[in-house]
C-alpha positions in Angstrom: 0.1 0.0 0.1 2.5 2.4 0.9 6.5 2.9 -0.9 7.9 2.7 2.9 11.1 0.7 2.7 12.6 1.0 6.2 11.3 1.8 10.0 13.0 3.0 12.9 12.8 3.3 16.5 14.9 5.5 18.3 14.4 5.1 21.9 17.2 8.6 22.5 17.6 11.5 21.1 21.0 10.3 20.1 19.2 7.7 18.2 16.9 9.7 16.5 19.6 12.4 15.2 21.3 8.9 13.9 18.4 7.3 12.1 17.4 11.1 10.4 21.2 11.2 9.1 21.0 7.7 8.0 18.0 8.3 6.3 18.3 11.5 4.7 15.5 13.1 2.9 14.0 9.9 2.6 13.2 9.7 6.7 9.7 11.0 8.1 9.2 11.3 11.4 6.2 9.7 12.5 5.0 10.2 15.9 0.8 10.1 16.7 0.6 9.5 12.6 -2.7 11.1 12.2 -1.4 13.6 9.8 1.7 11.6 8.3 -0.3 8.4 7.8 -3.5 9.9 5.7 -0.9 11.5 3.7 0.8 8.4 2.5 -2.4 6.9 2.0 -3.5 9.8 -0.5 0.1 9.7 -2.2 1.0 13.1 -0.9 4.6 12.2 0.9 6.7 9.8 -0.9 9.0 8.9 1.6 11.0 5.6 1.7 11.7 5.6 5.8 9.4 6.2 9.0 11.2 6.9 12.0 9.3 6.6 14.6 9.4 8.4 18.0 5.9 7.9 19.8 8.1 5.8 22.3 10.7 8.3 23.1 10.1 9.6 26.1 12.6 12.4 26.4 10.1 14.2 24.3 6.7 13.6 26.4 7.0 15.5 29.5 5.4 18.9 30.5 7.4 20.7 33.2 8.4 24.2 34.6 11.7 25.2 35.0 12.7 28.8 36.0 9.9 30.3 35.6 9.0 28.6 32.1 7.0 25.6 31.1 8.4 23.3 28.6 6.3 21.1 26.7 8.0 17.8 24.8 6.8 17.8 21.1 6.2 14.1 21.3 3.7 15.2 24.1 0.0 14.3 22.8 -3.0 16.4 23.1 -4.7 14.0 25.5 -1.5 14.6 27.8 -2.3 18.6 27.8 -5.7 18.1 28.4 -5.1 15.7 31.9 -2.3 18.0 33.3 -3.8 20.3 36.1 -1.4 22.7 34.8 -3.6 24.0 32.4 -7.0 24.4 34.9 -6.5 27.9 35.7 -5.2 31.0 34.1 -3.9 28.9 31.4 -6.9 27.2 30.6 -7.2 28.4 27.2 -4.5 25.7 25.7 -6.2 23.1 27.4 -9.2 24.5 25.3 -7.0 24.5 22.3 -6.0 20.7 22.7 -9.8 19.5 23.8 -11.0 20.7 20.2 -8.5 18.5 18.2 -10.5 15.3 16.7 -11.8 12.8 18.8 -10.6 11.2 21.8 -8.4 8.8 19.8 -7.0 11.4 17.7 -5.9 13.2 21.0 -4.6 10.1 22.8 -2.1 10.0 19.6 -1.6 12.7 18.1 0.8 14.8 19.2 1.9 18.5 20.0 5.0 19.0 17.9 3.4 17.3 15.0 0.6 19.8 15.2 3.1 22.6 14.6 4.9 20.7 12.1 1.8 20.5 10.2 1.7 24.0 9.5 -2.1 23.8 9.1 -3.9 27.6 9.0 -6.9 25.4 11.3 -4.5 23.7 13.7 -6.6 24.4 16.9 -3.4 24.7 19.8 -1.3 26.8 17.6 -3.3 30.1 18.3 -3.0 29.7 22.1 0.9 29.3 21.8 1.4 32.1 19.5 -0.8 34.1 22.3 1.8 33.1 24.7 4.4 34.4 22.9 6.0 30.9 22.2 9.4 29.9 21.7 10.4 26.2 19.4 13.3 24.4 20.3 15.4 22.5 17.5 18.0 20.0 17.7 20.1 18.8 15.3 23.6 17.4 15.5 24.9 20.6 15.5 22.9 21.4 18.8 20.0 23.1 19.4 18.7 26.1 18.2 15.8 28.6 19.1 13.4 30.7 17.7 9.6 32.5 18.1 7.0 30.2 17.1 5.3 33.1 15.0 9.1 33.0 12.7 9.2 29.2 12.4 5.8 29.5 10.2 6.5 29.9 6.4 3.7 29.6 4.9 0.9 26.9 4.8 2.0 23.3 5.3 6.2 25.0 5.5 8.2 25.6 8.4 11.5 26.5 9.1 13.3 23.2 9.8 16.8 22.6 8.0 17.5 18.8 7.2 18.8 16.6 9.9 16.7 19.0 12.6 13.4 18.1 14.1 11.0 20.1 17.1 12.1 18.9 20.5 10.0 21.0 23.2 8.2 24.4 22.9 8.5 26.9 25.7 6.4 29.9 27.1 6.9 32.4 30.2 4.4 31.2 33.2 1.3 33.2 33.6 1.5 35.6 36.8 -1.6 36.7 38.7 -3.6 39.4 37.0 -3.0 37.5 33.8 -4.7 35.4 31.8 -5.7 32.9 28.0 -8.8 32.9 26.4 -9.5 30.3 23.6 -12.5 30.0 21.1 -13.3 28.1 18.5 -15.9 28.2 15.7 -16.4 25.2 13.5 -19.2 23.6 11.3 -20.2 20.5 14.0 -18.8 20.2 17.8 -17.3 17.0 16.8 -14.0 16.2 14.7 -14.2 19.6 13.5 -11.6 21.4 11.1 -11.9 25.0 12.3 -13.5 27.6 10.5 -12.0 30.2 13.1 -9.9 29.7 16.4 -8.6 32.7 18.4 -6.8 33.0 21.2 -6.2 35.9 23.5 -2.9 36.4 26.4 -4.0 39.8 28.7 -2.3 41.3 31.0 -4.2 43.5 33.7 -3.5 46.0 36.1 -5.8 46.3 39.3 -7.7 49.6 37.4 -8.1 47.1 34.9 -5.8 49.4 32.6 -4.0 46.4 30.2 -0.5 46.0 29.9 0.1 43.8 27.5 -2.0 41.8 25.3 -1.5 39.2 22.5 -3.9 38.1 20.0 -4.1 35.2 17.6 -5.9 33.4 15.2 -6.4 30.1 13.3 -7.7 29.9 9.8 -8.1 33.2 8.8 -4.5 33.2 6.8 -1.9 31.1 5.1 -0.9 30.0 8.6 -1.9 30.8 12.7 -0.7 34.3 13.2 -0.8 37.4 15.6 -3.4 40.0 14.9 -1.0 43.6 16.2 -3.2 46.0 14.3 -6.3 44.5 16.8 -3.7 44.7 20.0 -2.6 48.2 19.2 -5.9 49.4 19.9 -6.3 47.7 23.2 -2.8 48.0 24.7 -2.4 50.5 27.0 -5.4 51.6 27.6 -8.5 51.4 30.2 -11.0 47.9 29.0 -14.2 49.4 29.0 -16.9 48.2 27.0 -16.7 51.1 24.6 -12.9 50.3 24.0 -14.0 46.4 23.8 -16.8 47.6 20.7 -13.8 49.2 19.1 -11.5 46.0 19.0 -14.2 44.5 17.4 -15.0 46.8 15.0 -10.8 46.9 14.1 -10.6 43.2 14.0 -14.0 43.0 11.1 -11.8 45.8 9.3 -8.9 43.5 9.4 -10.5 40.0 8.3 -12.8 42.0 5.6 -8.7 43.4 4.1 -7.3 40.4 4.7 -9.9 37.9 2.7 -10.9 40.6 0.5 -12.7 38.6 -2.5 -12.9 35.5 -0.9 -16.6 33.9 -1.0 -16.6 33.7 2.7 -15.4 36.9 3.6 -18.7 38.1 4.8 -19.3 35.4 7.3 -16.2 35.7 8.7 -15.9 39.2 9.1 -19.0 39.1 11.3 -17.8 36.1 12.8 -15.0 36.8 14.3 -16.4 39.8 16.1 -18.2 37.1 18.4 -15.5 34.8 18.7 -13.1 37.0 19.6 -15.3 39.0 22.4 -15.6 35.0 23.9 -11.7 34.1 23.7 -11.5 38.1 24.9 -14.0 37.8 28.2 -12.5 34.5 28.9 -8.9 35.8 29.4 -10.3 38.7 31.1 -12.4 36.4 33.6 -8.8 34.3 34.8 -6.5 37.4 34.7 -9.1 38.5 37.5 -9.1 35.1 39.9 -7.0 37.3 42.8 -9.1 35.2 45.1 -6.6 31.9 44.9 -3.4 32.5 45.3 -0.2 31.5 43.0 -1.4 30.2 39.2 -4.3 27.7 39.4 
């Protein structure tokens, strides 16, 4: 059925790098296989060798180190969904993970695969962009890091050089008065590919001044992307209903300009107002959970 001639099952980072060096351009890393197997079946992928990292424990972790959260590329969506680190202010990331496919897909699919697939509709990517996430890449030359936003080169394309793989991602742990919200609009509840998914990170002070805000969208461009024009409307301003409405109107203008000429532009420019507002309200609610000590 497939043209696979050889498979590898590395049990360490070192053996993974050796397998990648041996197979070169013919090798393809597979973790959960939820994307790769489909591409192989459809003839969209012609790799001769598969490198199966599903058993590579060194890439399966969720940890906090020196004020940063790190998540291994082999971590599954179910791992994120079940981890209590994402029950409070960081719940927007769990919400994104919970929207990926079915329970079976979430048990197998990995965060690294979702990122490296570079789909504009990847549910976990907007929350990670809103968290200003850094990707850490590994090769025999060592580690290389860059912002997740810079990692995407276009639909289905990421900045990986030969012999290099995504090792883990990291972002700053959230403090009190910060919150992350996520909202998705899909054609149906189960197994839905996003029509729009939006994530909002907000940093509020006690007087409701917006110290910082980051907004990211999926399914509204060739990749998930930051919405800096809308961020600039909100940053440094006091949070009011009038300001929220102003940001919603700006969002509609941005989407109209970006998608001009597409059949779904009228739908998406209206839908984004509601999706953005829901994600924003969630981020505000979580940022204002001051009665709880520490990060919940």
